[in-house]
gemmi code that builds the backbone of each chain (N, CA, C; Angstrom):
import gemmi

chains = {
    "A": [
        ("MET", (251.840, 16.508, 70.235), (251.508, 17.978, 70.993), (250.557, 18.586, 69.453)),
        ("THR", (249.464, 19.162, 69.879), (248.620, 19.980, 68.988), (248.738, 21.350, 69.447)),
        ("THR", (248.420, 22.154, 68.850), (248.244, 23.434, 69.223), (246.656, 24.332, 69.312)),
        ("GLN", (246.517, 24.834, 70.053), (245.357, 25.679, 70.217), (244.853, 26.387, 69.218)),
        ("SER", (243.683, 25.662, 68.311), (243.513, 26.775, 67.509), (242.395, 27.839, 67.265)),
        ("LYS", (242.481, 28.624, 66.664), (241.128, 30.072, 67.047), (240.726, 30.081, 65.646)),
        ("THR", (239.298, 30.570, 65.666), (238.950, 31.087, 64.177), (238.934, 32.507, 64.604)),
        ("VAL", (239.760, 33.242, 62.978), (239.535, 34.608, 63.130), (238.933, 35.011, 61.754)),
        ("GLU", (238.140, 36.289, 61.951), (237.570, 36.853, 60.724), (238.620, 37.077, 59.701)),
        ("ILE", (238.908, 36.839, 58.794), (239.952, 37.450, 57.635), (238.975, 38.163, 56.689)),
        ("PRO", (239.573, 39.467, 56.840), (238.649, 40.990, 55.881), (238.989, 40.537, 54.304)),
        ("GLN", (237.608, 40.384, 53.889), (237.681, 40.158, 52.356), (238.720, 41.178, 51.138)),
        ("THR", (239.739, 41.536, 51.379), (240.360, 41.916, 50.877), (240.888, 41.659, 49.705)),
        ("TRP", (241.789, 42.458, 48.729), (242.573, 41.910, 47.881), (243.623, 40.943, 48.008)),
        ("GLU", (244.426, 41.550, 49.062), (245.320, 40.377, 49.947), (245.202, 38.947, 50.300)),
        ("ALA", (244.164, 39.120, 50.929), (243.206, 37.614, 50.915), (242.912, 37.089, 50.014)),
        ("PHE", (242.485, 37.567, 49.258), (242.150, 36.972, 47.604), (243.711, 36.316, 47.275)),
        ("ALA", (244.451, 37.033, 47.309), (245.849, 36.487, 46.435), (246.326, 35.644, 47.351)),
        ("TRP", (246.387, 35.681, 48.767), (246.692, 34.513, 49.514), (246.088, 33.148, 49.326)),
        ("LYS", (244.700, 33.025, 48.729), (244.098, 31.801, 48.241), (244.738, 31.635, 47.020)),
        ("TRP", (244.748, 32.237, 46.442), (244.756, 32.087, 44.917), (246.250, 31.415, 44.722)),
        ("MET", (247.603, 32.023, 45.650), (248.812, 30.983, 45.674), (248.236, 29.830, 45.752)),
        ("ARG", (247.277, 29.102, 46.778), (246.927, 28.244, 47.062), (246.265, 27.423, 46.228)),
        ("TYR", (245.330, 27.825, 45.868), (244.424, 26.787, 45.004), (245.236, 26.844, 43.789)),
        ("SER", (245.976, 27.758, 43.191), (246.580, 27.644, 42.133), (247.313, 26.832, 41.789)),
        ("GLY", (248.259, 26.951, 43.278), (249.310, 25.776, 43.587), (249.062, 24.569, 43.560)),
        ("VAL", (247.760, 23.644, 44.024), (247.008, 22.840, 43.343), (247.453, 22.428, 42.112)),
        ("ILE", (246.466, 23.002, 41.449), (246.466, 23.619, 39.745), (247.935, 23.015, 39.111)),
        ("ILE", (248.551, 24.102, 39.875), (250.017, 23.919, 39.059), (250.645, 22.869, 39.208)),
        ("PHE", (250.742, 21.855, 40.851), (251.796, 21.394, 41.514), (251.132, 19.520, 40.397)),
        ("ILE", (249.750, 19.781, 39.635), (250.030, 18.170, 38.558), (250.237, 18.768, 36.971)),
        ("LEU", (249.668, 20.120, 36.982), (250.371, 20.619, 35.691), (251.372, 20.594, 34.893)),
        ("ALA", (252.396, 21.240, 36.059), (253.760, 21.713, 35.565), (254.127, 20.195, 35.833)),
        ("TRP", (253.728, 19.233, 37.019), (254.525, 18.277, 36.841), (254.780, 17.336, 35.997)),
        ("VAL", (253.093, 17.397, 35.615), (253.291, 16.118, 34.190), (254.067, 16.657, 32.996)),
        ("HIS", (253.927, 18.042, 33.237), (254.613, 19.182, 31.935), (256.333, 18.612, 31.919)),
        ("VAL", (256.839, 18.428, 32.947), (258.028, 18.725, 33.253), (258.927, 17.392, 32.733)),
        ("LEU", (257.461, 16.233, 33.192), (258.184, 14.835, 33.181), (258.143, 14.469, 31.763)),
        ("ILE", (257.145, 15.107, 30.847), (257.150, 14.511, 29.560), (258.325, 15.188, 28.854)),
        ("GLN", (258.326, 16.480, 29.117), (259.140, 17.282, 27.836), (260.597, 17.674, 28.569)),
        ("ASP", (260.763, 17.486, 29.614), (262.122, 17.267, 30.272), (262.982, 16.108, 30.344)),
        ("ILE", (262.117, 15.376, 30.981), (262.489, 14.105, 31.424), (262.529, 13.068, 30.325)),
        ("LEU", (260.936, 12.664, 30.556), (260.748, 11.743, 28.553), (261.316, 12.092, 27.663)),
        ("VAL", (260.846, 12.998, 26.841), (261.269, 13.727, 25.876), (262.480, 13.901, 25.837)),
        ("GLY", (262.777, 15.407, 26.196), (264.247, 16.092, 26.246), (264.109, 17.040, 25.380)),
        ("VAL", (264.964, 17.709, 25.889), (264.961, 18.721, 24.522), (265.612, 18.415, 23.290)),
        ("TYR", (266.402, 17.444, 23.408), (267.144, 16.797, 22.205), (266.425, 16.330, 20.924)),
        ("LYS", (264.999, 15.845, 21.655), (264.008, 15.540, 20.542), (262.709, 16.555, 20.076)),
        ("ILE", (263.012, 17.597, 20.846), (262.288, 18.492, 20.497), (262.826, 19.907, 19.669)),
        ("ASP", (261.646, 19.858, 18.197), (261.316, 20.619, 17.171), (260.102, 21.242, 17.012)),
        ("ILE", (259.924, 21.775, 15.741), (258.964, 22.265, 15.577), (258.373, 21.702, 14.610)),
        ("GLY", (258.648, 20.166, 14.111), (257.503, 18.820, 14.122), (256.859, 18.473, 15.258)),
        ("TYR", (257.993, 18.372, 16.127), (257.333, 18.028, 17.048), (256.083, 18.867, 18.106)),
        ("VAL", (256.282, 19.996, 18.328), (255.020, 20.837, 18.057), (254.124, 20.849, 17.723)),
        ("ALA", (253.852, 20.848, 16.457), (253.106, 20.730, 15.148), (252.470, 19.213, 15.870)),
        ("GLY", (252.787, 18.421, 16.237), (251.979, 17.036, 16.932), (251.137, 17.461, 17.849)),
        ("ARG", (251.839, 18.245, 18.976), (250.804, 18.648, 19.916), (249.532, 19.398, 19.792)),
        ("TRP", (250.434, 20.438, 19.068), (249.766, 21.213, 18.806), (248.731, 21.525, 17.623)),
        ("ASN", (247.727, 19.910, 17.372), (247.647, 19.491, 15.950), (246.289, 20.137, 15.222)),
        ("SER", (245.684, 20.633, 15.996), (244.217, 20.863, 15.398), (243.978, 21.966, 16.602)),
        ("ALA", (242.737, 22.898, 16.123), (242.768, 24.148, 16.692), (242.354, 24.331, 18.177)),
        ("PHE", (241.395, 23.663, 18.873), (242.203, 23.623, 20.361), (242.368, 22.009, 20.937)),
        ("SER", (243.222, 21.475, 20.483), (243.766, 20.168, 20.982), (243.867, 20.405, 22.428)),
        ("PHE", (243.859, 18.862, 22.860), (244.011, 19.083, 24.256), (244.985, 19.466, 24.599)),
        ("TRP", (246.612, 19.416, 24.116), (247.637, 20.190, 24.412), (247.851, 21.447, 24.015)),
        ("ARG", (247.052, 22.244, 23.076), (246.756, 23.316, 23.264), (246.180, 24.758, 24.633)),
        ("VAL", (245.174, 23.317, 24.940), (244.219, 23.469, 26.034), (244.805, 24.014, 27.283)),
        ("TYR", (245.871, 22.435, 27.598), (246.547, 21.871, 28.663), (247.634, 23.354, 28.937)),
        ("ASP", (248.326, 23.311, 27.634), (249.519, 24.204, 27.660), (249.045, 25.919, 28.073)),
        ("PHE", (247.758, 26.214, 27.690), (247.149, 27.504, 27.592), (246.728, 27.408, 29.110)),
        ("LEU", (246.206, 26.092, 30.017), (245.792, 26.589, 31.354), (247.257, 26.545, 32.354)),
        ("LEU", (247.956, 26.081, 31.607), (249.567, 25.817, 32.558), (250.234, 27.224, 32.819)),
        ("LEU", (250.158, 27.720, 31.317), (250.650, 29.158, 31.060), (249.735, 30.134, 32.160)),
        ("PHE", (248.843, 30.131, 32.002), (247.919, 30.757, 33.296), (247.546, 30.961, 34.313)),
        ("PHE", (247.718, 29.672, 35.010), (248.060, 29.178, 36.101), (249.683, 29.872, 36.802)),
        ("SER", (250.073, 28.963, 36.299), (251.361, 29.164, 36.755), (252.481, 30.516, 36.395)),
        ("PHE", (252.121, 31.005, 35.676), (252.458, 32.588, 35.129), (252.176, 33.763, 36.366)),
        ("SER", (250.491, 33.806, 36.616), (249.978, 34.348, 37.390), (250.511, 33.980, 39.123)),
        ("HIS", (250.428, 32.875, 39.314), (250.978, 32.320, 40.484), (252.387, 32.982, 40.440)),
        ("GLY", (253.326, 32.574, 39.829), (254.735, 33.158, 39.765), (254.898, 34.950, 40.050)),
        ("MET", (253.971, 35.468, 38.933), (254.154, 36.810, 38.955), (253.453, 37.836, 40.559)),
        ("ASN", (252.389, 36.810, 41.262), (251.853, 37.036, 42.468), (253.260, 36.462, 43.245)),
        ("GLY", (254.275, 35.563, 43.189), (255.091, 35.018, 43.854), (256.031, 36.415, 44.012)),
        ("VAL", (256.660, 36.664, 43.285), (257.446, 37.860, 42.531), (257.095, 38.785, 43.550)),
        ("ARG", (255.590, 39.265, 43.755), (255.026, 40.746, 44.161), (255.236, 40.648, 45.903)),
        ("GLN", (255.014, 39.567, 46.192), (254.859, 38.983, 47.464), (256.647, 39.202, 48.066)),
        ("VAL", (257.168, 38.812, 47.125), (258.788, 38.269, 47.491), (259.152, 40.500, 47.520)),
        ("LEU", (259.109, 40.483, 46.976), (259.527, 42.053, 46.777), (259.043, 43.077, 47.735)),
        ("TYR", (258.001, 42.301, 48.042), (256.758, 43.834, 49.233), (257.657, 43.400, 50.449)),
        ("ASP", (257.955, 42.481, 50.877), (259.381, 42.842, 51.796), (260.613, 43.241, 52.102)),
        ("PHE", (260.636, 43.490, 50.552), (261.695, 44.615, 50.759), (261.505, 46.211, 50.391)),
        ("ILE", (260.306, 46.163, 49.507), (259.715, 47.461, 49.110), (258.482, 48.096, 50.108)),
        ("HIS", (258.739, 48.820, 50.807), (258.070, 49.339, 51.816), (257.003, 50.329, 51.270)),
        ("GLY", (257.652, 51.424, 50.873), (256.748, 52.482, 50.592), (255.754, 52.105, 49.544)),
        ("SER", (254.620, 53.277, 49.596), (253.469, 52.881, 49.048), (253.556, 53.246, 47.146)),
        ("ALA", (254.683, 54.294, 47.101), (254.778, 54.557, 45.798), (255.881, 53.635, 45.229)),
        ("GLY", (256.588, 53.050, 46.030), (257.686, 51.680, 45.247), (257.069, 51.069, 45.014)),
        ("ARG", (255.501, 50.320, 45.901), (255.076, 49.396, 45.396), (254.255, 49.962, 44.466)),
        ("ARG", (253.547, 51.047, 44.029), (252.699, 51.228, 43.463), (253.399, 51.119, 41.771)),
        ("VAL", (254.950, 51.035, 41.542), (255.592, 51.214, 40.793), (255.743, 49.518, 40.115)),
        ("LEU", (255.965, 48.914, 41.310), (256.222, 47.751, 41.172), (255.229, 47.027, 40.625)),
        ("ASN", (253.888, 47.313, 41.472), (252.631, 46.351, 40.684), (252.403, 46.511, 39.465)),
        ("TRP", (252.806, 47.837, 38.910), (252.624, 48.392, 37.381), (253.501, 47.674, 36.182)),
        ("VAL", (254.920, 47.338, 37.165), (255.983, 46.613, 36.008), (255.432, 45.204, 36.213)),
        ("LEU", (255.118, 44.355, 37.065), (254.724, 43.294, 37.112), (253.355, 42.918, 36.319)),
        ("PHE", (252.596, 44.084, 36.752), (250.948, 43.851, 35.880), (251.538, 43.513, 34.274)),
        ("ILE", (252.075, 44.630, 33.834), (252.357, 44.630, 32.463), (253.181, 43.302, 32.070)),
        ("THR", (253.978, 43.105, 33.100), (255.031, 42.083, 32.631), (254.019, 41.113, 32.270)),
        ("TRP", (253.084, 40.852, 33.282), (252.616, 39.407, 33.355), (251.500, 39.557, 32.461)),
        ("LEU", (250.900, 40.305, 31.968), (250.198, 40.598, 30.525), (251.021, 40.438, 29.465)),
        ("VAL", (251.443, 41.221, 29.495), (252.154, 40.960, 28.021), (252.886, 39.655, 27.700)),
        ("ILE", (253.316, 39.146, 28.423), (254.018, 37.515, 28.484), (252.757, 36.881, 28.418)),
        ("THR", (251.784, 36.843, 28.929), (250.428, 35.998, 28.710), (249.759, 35.991, 27.258)),
        ("ILE", (249.749, 37.199, 27.257), (248.829, 37.176, 25.783), (250.008, 37.066, 25.061)),
        ("TRP", (251.311, 37.160, 24.723), (252.147, 36.683, 23.873), (252.695, 35.167, 23.655)),
        ("GLY", (252.364, 34.652, 24.956), (252.356, 32.582, 24.957), (251.113, 32.689, 24.646)),
        ("THR", (249.981, 33.143, 25.011), (248.395, 32.759, 24.531), (248.294, 33.070, 22.742)),
        ("VAL", (248.824, 33.634, 22.018), (248.800, 33.882, 20.969), (249.007, 33.315, 19.929)),
        ("ALA", (250.455, 32.775, 20.631), (251.592, 31.327, 19.915), (250.744, 30.317, 20.113)),
        ("ILE", (250.184, 29.841, 21.411), (249.475, 28.509, 21.785), (248.262, 28.194, 20.666)),
        ("PHE", (247.527, 29.419, 20.448), (246.422, 29.274, 19.613), (246.375, 29.263, 18.216)),
        ("SER", (247.350, 30.169, 18.166), (247.492, 30.635, 16.652), (248.377, 29.530, 15.729)),
        ("PHE", (249.367, 28.966, 16.441), (250.344, 28.460, 15.665), (249.914, 27.202, 14.553)),
        ("THR", (250.220, 27.549, 13.498), (249.717, 26.195, 12.187), (251.146, 25.219, 11.961)),
        ("PRO", (251.030, 23.987, 11.832), (252.352, 23.640, 11.576), (252.606, 23.790, 10.037)),
        ("PRO", (254.087, 24.700, 10.238), (255.066, 24.451, 8.635), (254.456, 23.861, 7.381)),
        ("ALA", (253.943, 23.858, 6.455), (253.708, 23.139, 5.286), (254.897, 22.978, 4.687)),
        ("GLY", (255.137, 21.584, 4.459), (255.420, 20.933, 3.882), (257.336, 20.033, 4.829)),
    ],
    "B": [
        ("MET", (266.651, 50.875, 57.093), (266.040, 50.738, 56.041), (265.135, 49.334, 55.979)),
        ("SER", (264.034, 49.776, 54.792), (263.596, 48.379, 55.200), (263.883, 47.086, 54.418)),
        ("PHE", (264.840, 47.470, 53.775), (265.506, 46.199, 53.269), (266.578, 45.558, 54.496)),
        ("LYS", (266.852, 46.027, 54.862), (267.743, 45.701, 56.309), (266.954, 44.993, 57.603)),
        ("THR", (265.552, 45.541, 57.492), (264.797, 45.427, 58.295), (264.369, 43.792, 57.599)),
        ("ALA", (263.981, 43.828, 56.392), (263.172, 42.214, 56.269), (264.965, 41.020, 56.035)),
        ("ARG", (265.910, 41.634, 55.863), (266.636, 40.445, 55.869), (266.966, 40.140, 56.979)),
        ("GLU", (266.996, 41.117, 57.886), (267.192, 40.680, 59.908), (265.735, 39.683, 60.062)),
        ("GLY", (264.897, 39.857, 59.539), (263.745, 38.623, 59.495), (263.998, 37.861, 59.148)),
        ("TYR", (264.190, 37.245, 58.180), (264.671, 36.185, 57.926), (265.830, 35.616, 58.511)),
        ("THR", (267.081, 36.460, 59.042), (267.952, 35.607, 59.571), (268.035, 35.206, 61.294)),
        ("LYS", (266.919, 36.166, 61.538), (267.566, 36.023, 63.348), (266.918, 34.607, 63.587)),
        ("TYR", (265.198, 34.471, 62.775), (264.356, 32.963, 63.483), (265.567, 31.813, 62.766)),
        ("GLN", (266.017, 31.092, 62.827), (266.983, 29.959, 61.865), (266.165, 28.566, 62.311)),
        ("GLY", (265.068, 28.339, 62.442), (264.427, 26.717, 62.055), (264.244, 26.386, 61.292)),
        ("LEU", (264.165, 25.040, 61.071), (264.138, 24.423, 60.005), (262.872, 24.498, 58.794)),
        ("GLY", (262.089, 25.571, 59.614), (260.605, 26.118, 58.718), (260.854, 27.206, 58.264)),
        ("ASN", (262.001, 27.853, 58.549), (262.361, 29.214, 58.101), (263.406, 28.902, 57.192)),
        ("TRP", (264.490, 27.781, 56.948), (265.088, 27.278, 56.042), (264.180, 26.795, 54.763)),
        ("ALA", (263.243, 26.381, 55.030), (261.825, 25.769, 54.125), (261.079, 26.764, 53.471)),
        ("PHE", (260.822, 27.862, 54.113), (260.516, 29.074, 53.595), (261.676, 29.899, 52.752)),
        ("VAL", (262.733, 29.836, 53.180), (263.878, 30.511, 52.236), (263.891, 30.029, 50.901)),
        ("LEU", (264.354, 28.489, 50.887), (264.373, 27.591, 49.813), (262.830, 27.952, 48.714)),
        ("HIS", (262.156, 28.041, 49.697), (260.602, 28.440, 48.903), (260.945, 29.392, 48.081)),
        ("ARG", (261.041, 30.550, 48.132), (261.471, 31.644, 47.677), (262.576, 31.588, 46.600)),
        ("ILE", (263.809, 31.107, 46.982), (264.682, 30.929, 46.112), (264.146, 30.352, 44.684)),
        ("THR", (263.828, 28.939, 45.192), (263.372, 28.194, 43.768), (262.258, 29.108, 43.042)),
        ("GLY", (261.386, 29.465, 43.705), (260.284, 30.068, 43.335), (260.709, 31.394, 42.093)),
        ("ILE", (261.920, 31.723, 42.564), (262.388, 32.850, 41.785), (263.124, 32.586, 40.623)),
        ("GLY", (264.086, 31.271, 40.753), (264.776, 30.921, 39.505), (263.298, 29.980, 38.666)),
        ("VAL", (262.624, 29.859, 39.751), (261.526, 29.369, 38.158), (260.780, 30.548, 37.068)),
        ("ILE", (260.472, 31.433, 38.015), (259.946, 32.277, 37.069), (260.827, 33.082, 36.471)),
        ("ILE", (261.601, 33.379, 36.665), (263.134, 33.567, 35.785), (263.205, 32.760, 34.512)),
        ("PHE", (263.304, 31.248, 34.792), (263.272, 30.781, 33.554), (261.662, 30.867, 32.740)),
        ("LEU", (260.756, 30.803, 33.740), (259.603, 30.550, 32.684), (259.507, 32.260, 31.620)),
        ("ILE", (259.829, 33.368, 32.552), (259.612, 34.366, 31.180), (260.463, 34.180, 29.785)),
        ("ILE", (261.850, 33.641, 30.457), (262.549, 33.027, 29.250), (261.810, 32.205, 28.480)),
        ("HIS", (261.545, 31.131, 29.068), (260.942, 30.195, 28.457), (259.583, 30.662, 27.393)),
        ("VAL", (258.651, 31.026, 28.364), (257.102, 31.513, 27.360), (257.698, 32.264, 26.315)),
        ("SER", (258.448, 33.186, 26.696), (259.088, 34.707, 25.535), (259.481, 33.438, 24.370)),
        ("ASP", (260.618, 32.668, 24.750), (261.435, 32.308, 23.353), (260.390, 30.892, 22.721)),
        ("THR", (259.420, 30.118, 23.426), (258.677, 29.113, 23.312), (258.020, 29.573, 22.051)),
        ("ALA", (257.297, 30.444, 22.459), (256.183, 31.473, 21.674), (256.755, 31.563, 19.943)),
        ("LEU", (258.064, 31.776, 19.961), (258.488, 32.201, 18.578), (258.180, 30.962, 17.539)),
        ("VAL", (257.933, 30.045, 18.306), (257.300, 28.728, 17.807), (256.702, 29.116, 16.135)),
        ("TYR", (256.096, 30.310, 17.037), (254.559, 31.061, 16.110), (255.016, 31.890, 15.421)),
        ("PHE", (255.604, 33.166, 16.058), (256.153, 34.031, 15.790), (256.980, 34.456, 14.593)),
        ("LYS", (258.023, 33.322, 14.796), (259.559, 33.821, 14.219), (260.387, 32.123, 14.308)),
        ("PRO", (259.872, 30.953, 13.712), (260.584, 29.693, 13.834), (261.777, 29.822, 13.976)),
        ("GLU", (262.601, 30.251, 13.119), (264.124, 30.484, 12.953), (264.830, 30.546, 14.404)),
        ("TRP", (263.917, 31.304, 14.813), (264.404, 32.415, 15.923), (264.501, 31.173, 17.226)),
        ("TYR", (263.241, 30.196, 17.541), (262.634, 29.191, 17.810), (263.840, 28.558, 17.959)),
        ("LEU", (264.153, 27.915, 16.808), (265.100, 26.705, 16.629), (266.526, 27.123, 17.470)),
        ("HIS", (266.987, 28.405, 16.937), (268.151, 28.955, 17.660), (267.859, 28.794, 19.047)),
        ("ALA", (266.933, 29.161, 19.450), (266.746, 28.961, 21.137), (266.654, 27.483, 21.292)),
        ("VAL", (265.967, 26.849, 21.105), (266.282, 25.177, 20.902), (267.790, 25.055, 21.430)),
        ("ASP", (268.394, 25.763, 20.244), (270.103, 25.029, 20.484), (270.641, 25.467, 21.589)),
        ("LEU", (270.339, 26.569, 22.277), (270.803, 27.038, 23.223), (270.383, 26.220, 24.420)),
        ("TYR", (269.438, 25.655, 24.423), (268.959, 25.041, 25.186), (270.109, 23.316, 24.973)),
        ("ARG", (270.153, 23.244, 24.678), (270.978, 21.912, 24.014), (272.405, 21.606, 24.584)),
        ("LEU", (272.478, 22.931, 24.988), (274.338, 23.536, 25.014), (274.189, 22.341, 26.478)),
        ("PRO", (275.286, 21.898, 27.016), (275.248, 21.263, 28.721), (275.309, 21.971, 29.645)),
        ("ILE", (275.568, 23.259, 29.295), (275.433, 23.870, 30.485), (274.015, 24.198, 31.211)),
        ("PHE", (272.917, 24.177, 29.517), (271.964, 24.022, 29.917), (271.203, 23.395, 30.605)),
        ("GLY", (271.775, 22.072, 30.039), (271.406, 20.859, 30.483), (271.476, 20.783, 31.931)),
        ("LEU", (272.612, 21.402, 32.632), (272.594, 20.838, 33.877), (271.972, 22.151, 34.675)),
        ("GLY", (271.478, 23.745, 33.808), (270.352, 24.139, 34.387), (269.465, 23.672, 34.542)),
        ("GLU", (268.940, 22.975, 33.420), (267.325, 21.843, 33.510), (267.044, 20.875, 34.447)),
        ("ILE", (268.452, 20.383, 35.075), (268.476, 19.561, 35.974), (268.355, 20.348, 37.676)),
        ("LEU", (268.952, 21.234, 37.672), (268.712, 22.366, 38.758), (266.770, 23.182, 38.688)),
        ("LEU", (266.702, 22.943, 37.234), (265.501, 23.595, 37.691), (264.284, 22.573, 37.477)),
        ("VAL", (264.724, 21.840, 37.431), (263.398, 20.191, 37.663), (263.738, 20.104, 39.556)),
        ("LEU", (264.820, 20.486, 39.854), (264.906, 20.172, 41.470), (263.896, 21.048, 42.011)),
        ("SER", (264.061, 22.201, 41.274), (263.633, 23.562, 42.369), (261.903, 23.327, 42.093)),
        ("ILE", (261.597, 22.708, 40.550), (260.165, 22.689, 40.265), (259.655, 20.975, 41.432)),
        ("ILE", (260.327, 20.419, 41.600), (260.003, 19.002, 42.476), (259.998, 19.651, 44.034)),
        ("TYR", (260.640, 20.426, 44.653), (260.749, 21.149, 45.753), (259.795, 21.953, 46.112)),
        ("HIS", (259.721, 23.179, 45.577), (258.495, 24.133, 45.410), (257.292, 23.556, 45.848)),
        ("GLY", (256.622, 22.434, 44.374), (255.787, 22.083, 44.372), (255.204, 21.158, 45.800)),
        ("LEU", (256.381, 20.495, 45.996), (255.934, 19.481, 47.563), (255.985, 20.821, 48.477)),
        ("ASN", (257.060, 21.087, 48.946), (256.506, 22.430, 49.905), (255.352, 22.856, 50.211)),
        ("GLY", (255.182, 23.663, 48.666), (253.783, 24.037, 48.540), (252.381, 23.037, 49.371)),
        ("LEU", (252.610, 22.061, 48.597), (251.385, 20.921, 49.049), (251.780, 21.263, 50.838)),
        ("ARG", (252.919, 21.118, 51.631), (253.109, 21.366, 52.646), (252.180, 22.422, 53.223)),
        ("VAL", (252.840, 23.270, 52.803), (251.953, 24.760, 53.526), (250.445, 24.669, 53.029)),
        ("ILE", (250.530, 23.878, 52.404), (248.837, 24.244, 52.186), (248.137, 23.213, 53.115)),
        ("TYR", (248.668, 21.860, 53.311), (247.963, 21.076, 53.974), (247.725, 22.009, 55.423)),
        ("PHE", (249.246, 22.268, 56.011), (249.063, 23.243, 57.324), (247.888, 24.232, 57.152)),
        ("ASP", (248.019, 25.062, 55.887), (247.673, 25.923, 56.305), (246.141, 25.928, 55.722)),
        ("MET", (245.313, 25.321, 55.120), (244.109, 25.289, 54.744), (243.390, 23.365, 55.268)),
        ("ILE", (244.140, 22.524, 55.224), (243.476, 21.195, 55.381), (243.773, 21.004, 57.209)),
        ("ASN", (244.478, 20.815, 57.618), (245.126, 20.266, 58.985), (245.622, 21.370, 59.934)),
        ("PRO", (245.303, 22.592, 59.687), (246.092, 23.767, 60.825), (246.015, 23.397, 62.332)),
        ("GLU", (245.387, 22.343, 62.558), (245.063, 22.197, 63.935), (246.619, 21.104, 64.409)),
        ("MET", (247.232, 20.337, 63.130), (248.062, 19.131, 63.224), (249.613, 19.904, 63.427)),
        ("TRP", (249.400, 21.697, 63.293), (251.125, 22.200, 63.128), (251.084, 22.706, 64.566)),
        ("SER", (252.521, 21.756, 65.053), (253.193, 22.424, 66.053), (254.657, 22.405, 65.547)),
        ("ILE", (255.643, 22.872, 66.384), (257.196, 23.159, 65.671), (257.711, 21.571, 65.319)),
        ("GLU", (257.130, 20.480, 66.590), (257.950, 19.550, 66.024), (257.457, 18.600, 64.799)),
        ("ILE", (255.966, 18.831, 64.709), (255.974, 18.175, 63.331), (255.927, 18.845, 62.407)),
        ("ASN", (256.563, 20.374, 62.176), (256.908, 21.217, 61.103), (258.241, 21.204, 60.541)),
        ("ARG", (258.780, 20.715, 62.243), (260.509, 20.226, 61.851), (260.087, 18.803, 60.695)),
        ("LYS", (259.553, 18.035, 61.184), (259.849, 16.649, 60.572), (259.051, 16.947, 58.901)),
        ("SER", (257.653, 17.562, 59.302), (257.498, 17.678, 57.864), (258.623, 18.308, 56.644)),
        ("VAL", (259.076, 19.246, 57.107), (260.052, 19.517, 56.191), (261.515, 19.125, 56.023)),
        ("ILE", (261.651, 17.921, 56.857), (262.541, 17.060, 56.876), (262.033, 15.879, 55.486)),
        ("TRP", (261.043, 15.220, 55.929), (260.101, 14.700, 54.584), (260.201, 15.299, 53.430)),
        ("THR", (260.091, 16.413, 53.834), (260.290, 17.127, 51.845), (260.999, 17.125, 51.730)),
        ("TRP", (262.251, 17.652, 51.989), (263.671, 17.153, 51.333), (263.567, 16.024, 51.151)),
        ("ILE", (263.113, 14.695, 51.898), (263.768, 13.218, 51.474), (263.025, 13.481, 50.126)),
        ("ILE", (261.663, 13.226, 50.117), (260.709, 12.746, 48.778), (261.578, 13.960, 47.629)),
        ("THR", (261.599, 15.155, 47.934), (261.909, 15.613, 46.528), (263.694, 15.411, 46.219)),
        ("LEU", (264.366, 14.757, 47.218), (265.478, 13.716, 46.622), (265.114, 12.634, 46.361)),
        ("ILE", (264.481, 11.445, 46.192), (263.705, 10.653, 45.798), (263.345, 10.856, 44.524)),
        ("LEU", (262.390, 11.859, 44.138), (262.288, 12.154, 42.833), (263.184, 12.685, 41.935)),
        ("TRP", (263.680, 13.391, 42.641), (264.868, 14.607, 42.018), (266.253, 13.462, 41.327)),
        ("LEU", (266.303, 12.540, 42.484), (267.460, 11.880, 42.044), (267.847, 10.891, 40.602)),
        ("PRO", (266.427, 9.726, 40.223), (265.949, 9.319, 39.143), (265.958, 10.342, 38.045)),
        ("ALA", (265.186, 11.496, 37.965), (265.139, 12.469, 37.195), (266.489, 13.187, 36.550)),
        ("ALA", (267.605, 13.326, 37.441), (268.951, 14.004, 37.507), (269.304, 12.796, 36.487)),
        ("VAL", (269.660, 11.358, 36.441), (269.827, 10.159, 35.725), (269.472, 10.141, 34.595)),
        ("VAL", (268.649, 10.269, 34.892), (267.963, 10.312, 32.947), (268.416, 11.050, 31.866)),
        ("MET", (267.996, 12.709, 32.748), (268.593, 14.179, 31.731), (270.197, 14.328, 31.781)),
        ("GLY", (270.928, 13.800, 32.905), (272.333, 13.790, 32.697), (272.658, 12.814, 31.553)),
        ("SER", (272.049, 11.649, 31.398), (272.510, 10.916, 30.618), (271.901, 10.952, 28.959)),
        ("HIS", (270.664, 11.513, 29.136), (270.972, 12.175, 27.691), (271.659, 13.716, 27.506)),
        ("ILE", (272.115, 14.538, 28.438), (273.289, 15.418, 27.785), (274.537, 14.524, 27.565)),
        ("LEU", (274.970, 13.366, 28.202), (275.633, 12.850, 27.746), (275.752, 12.399, 26.397)),
        ("GLU", (275.334, 11.496, 26.191), (274.573, 10.899, 24.590), (274.786, 11.909, 23.481)),
        ("ASN", (274.220, 12.990, 23.946), (274.419, 13.775, 22.684), (275.534, 14.792, 22.492)),
        ("MET", (276.228, 14.963, 23.737), (277.293, 15.506, 23.356), (277.993, 15.751, 22.482)),
        ("GLY", (278.596, 16.908, 22.131), (279.420, 16.375, 20.678), (278.554, 16.103, 19.334)),
        ("GLY", (277.287, 15.637, 19.497), (276.802, 14.973, 18.201), (275.907, 16.623, 17.901)),
    ],
}
model = gemmi.Model(1)
for chain_id, residues in chains.items():
    chain = gemmi.Chain(chain_id)
    for i, (resn, *xyz) in enumerate(residues, 1):
        res = gemmi.Residue()
        res.name, res.seqid = resn, gemmi.SeqId(i, " ")
        for name, pos in zip(("N", "CA", "C"), xyz):
            atom = gemmi.Atom()
            atom.name, atom.element = name, gemmi.Element(name[0])
            atom.pos, atom.b_iso = gemmi.Position(*pos), 0.0
            res.add_atom(atom)
        chain.add_residue(res)
    model.add_chain(chain)
structure = gemmi.Structure()
structure.add_model(model)
structure.setup_entities()
């Protein structure tokens, strides 16, 4: 049994963009996050992770894993913070509350994304 | 109250698809809370390496190891269920029916468990090997 489908015009609003963003970024994160979890949590494990291990991964200025980790940070964090926004929109209906929520989430997203990005690209292995 | 309305909306319809949705939100919120902590402390490897080492020590505690196993379950489920949603939303909406949706939810849970169980065994054995060490 299949359902009858019909095409509807979706207005090109910010919200429509956010809806698509969750899906496109979701596919990218599906690959980036699973590989990350498989390597770091399952195959290597936190008991073998230390500064030397990080130095091995982030070994040159734009090493593969620096770029990988930046993409993972960028896509998963924007996906996640927008997800929090969508969840909380179901509980906060007033426009004033939503405005406050949006600013709090936006600033949290921006600060943590910058914090992580600076670390990824600025880290240098400790001498000795 | 708006809060009450949203809650009633979740609880009135109780098909399997709704449970998939509720679990998607719970796992998503769990992962983003971890992610905020994880990005903040991992960045310390650059900003304050001694604090980074202290954070890693905390993650090595067995209680955090158990939390990590649940985190991996959340990530596997959230990813697979997300692909399920994307498939019906964007690739093949004509295929959607209540019955097919129900089956797809059950299969999502089956595949989640199949992928998670071996991961949980490996991670659990890492915890046991490193306990008291």
